[in-house]
C-alpha positions, 0 to 999 in steps of 0.5 A: 500499499504504501508503494502507491503513496506519494512522497507527502501522502506516504509521510502523512500516512505513517504519522496518522497511523503512529498517533492513531495508536499512540490514542489507542495505547492512551486508551488502554492505559487510562483504563487500567487500576493506577497501581498496574498503570505504574508498574506497566508505563511510568515503572517500566517503560518510563523508567527503560526509556530515561536509562537510554535515553540518559546515558546515549543522547543525554551524554552530549555536552550540551543542552539538547534542547539547542539541538531540538530547537535547532531541527525545528528551525532548519526544517520549517525553513526548508519546507517554506524555501522549497514552497517559495521554489515551487519545489514542493506544493503549499498542499504539501506543506501543509501536510509536512508541517501536520505530519510533524505536529502527529509525530510531536504528540505521540513522542510527547505522550510515549516517552512522557506524556502517558505520567498524567494518568499516573495515581496522583500524590494527594492518593498515596500520602494520608493529607487532608488539604482543607486550610483556614486562614489561621494555619495560614497565618500560623505558618507564615509567621513561622517561615519567616522565622525560619528563612529569617535564621537560615539567611542569618546561618548564612550570612555569618557561615560566608557561603553562598551557592556560587561555591557550589558547582551545578554537576554538584548540585545536581548530585546533591538534588537527586540523592536528596530526591532518592532518599525522599522517594525511599520516604514515601514509597516511592518507585525513584528514577535515578540520576535524571539531567537538568540543563542550564541553559541560555539566560531569558529564553524561558523566561520570557515566557513567564517561566524559571524552567520546563522539561521539555519531553521533545528533548527528554531533559529537564532545563532551567533559566541561566537567568534566574538568581543563584538563589532559585536554582536548586528549588527549581531544578529541583522540581524540573527533575521531578517531571523527569523522573514522571511527575507531572502535576506543578503543585506535587512537583512543588512540594517534592522540589521543597522537602528535598531542599528542606531535608539537605543539609547544605543550608544554601540550598536548604533556604532557596526551598524555604524561601520559594515555600514563603515566596508563595505563602506570602503571595496567599496572604496577601490575597487572604490579608493584605494590610496585615501581610503588609505590615509582616513584610515591613519588619522581614530581615533587611537581608531577605528584601535585598535577596528578593529585589535581587531576585525580581531584578534579576527576572526583569531583565527578561520581559515577559512576552504574550504573558495572558496568552502563554497563562491560559494556554498553560493553564488549558494544557494543564486541564485538558491532561487531568490537573484540574486546578491548571494553572493555580496547581503551583500554589497548591504547594501552599496547601500540601506542606502546612498540611503535610507538617499538619498531618504527618510531620506534627501527628501524635503517635498512637500510645500503646 
């Protein structure tokens, strides 16, 4: 049958078949009990893909996302050139573009996207995510005191994240996440990579980091402040380890940083949590939050200003469009709260510390 098809139709036919097979597999996986889906896809297929990818293409000395971007740009320019020169028709150009989109869609789900179907972390931990305003206020006071102590210790020790190399940071975070996954009885995918890419390439899209399935690699923007790097890197590593919900990845990243022995990493995670909680408190009680901010240590206020200053170097483009698209993307893939799932970190941490860390042990 393929022999009687033209070259462009053959590409479209193959792409369509691959896309339909991927869609069919998705339907089958969706119907599996979540435990079986975890075992079959996440713990077997995806884990196997990660091993093969990380120890082959992942060993390249440059971020793979650069190669993907170059491939896409060159491919599109070539198709446009051939169309302008009338070597291919406009219809064939459209066919090739549709084929490319279908291949990308199939690759996305086969190599990562089916992780959206796995059972969420909330079903694996006995947490009650209902938080009242008094718990929020208490948590705000506690984390403010905590980051004040951490920052004071950092200043007194003359320690800074600049002295911690990226390979060392990745090793530490991989180890911490491995310990954390073991603590929660989750299957870990060890030694995932995370690359720092060109400053501003993600920030202009209102993103500090991304797991890009088409490159099979986690990336963080080189333009973010060094204080933000550990938490952001840990978050993207969680995506590479097969977790999809933004709130869950924030939660796991926070705990990995919090449980680290390195005070710089600990400060990064706690400051990230404080910023999310501060945003929540602004919505709940702006007058009280404003007063508390005025009492914040000058060293921390300086860090916050430097973080904003770094991010302001890369003004966002099409921010509203990007947020709308990503919100719908998350909802389509089963994340009901959409873009708001990022701030679920606050509920996760408060309920975790209330229901698990501080839960009284039963008396014998």
